[in-house]
N, C-alpha and C positions, 0 to 999 in steps of 0.2 A: 504494499499499499504506499502510495506517495505521501510523503510529509506535507502538510499544509503549507509550511514555509518555503517548499521547493517548487510550488506551482508558479507558472509563468502567467502572472495576472496581466502583464502588459499584452498578451495576446487576445484578450477578451475586452470588448469595448461595451460598455453599458450607458446607454442613453435613454432618457425618458422623455416622453411627449405627454404634456397635461393639457387638459381642457378647463381647468379651473385655477384661478389665481390662489384660491385658499389652499389648494394641495401643494403648491410650490414651497410654502414655508415649512411644512411638515417634511416633505421629501428632500429638501435641501440638505438636511442633515445626514442623508444616507449617501455614502460615497458613490459617485458615478463620474462618467466622462463628459457629461453635458445634459442640459435640461432645456427643452424646447416647449413653448407654449403654443398649443393649437387653437387659434381663436375660431369660435363657432362660425362667424360670419365668412370666414375664408374657406371653412369646411363646406359650408353650404353653397358658397359661390361656385364651386366646380360643377355640381350637377344642375344648378339653376341658371348658370352662365352669366351671373351679374352679382354684385354685391347687394344684399337684401335692401339697404337703405336707398341705394340708387333705383331699384325697382319702385319703392314706395314714394320716393320724392324726386322723380326724374327731372322736374323743373329746376332743381338746384344743380344739375350737372352742367358744367359750362361748355363742354365740347359738343357741338351739334351732331357730329357723326356718331358719338356715344349715345346721345339722346334718341337718335333714329334707331339704333341697334336695340335700345331698350323698349322703344315703342313697338318694334317688330316682335320682341319676345312677349310683350303684354297684349298684342293684338288677339282679339277674340274673347277677352276677359273683361267683364264689366268693371271690376275693381282690381287695382294692382296687386292687392294681397291675395286675390284668387289665383293669380299665376303661381 
């Protein structure tokens, strides 16, 4: 059996992805090689193809081309939140 002190820990990389800011304070005490925060709006943006706030408040988007793309996504829905 290998002695724990002889294990090559540098071969293993432990990184954590968190979805809650409250978790990071507790998990920061656990040794690891990095912590990333996965923000929910960015997780959601991939399948819905837009930031949720841009869908709901497209009039606040300054780029006309981006506003057109958002309008195309929302087309057919009576309310932005229905998309």
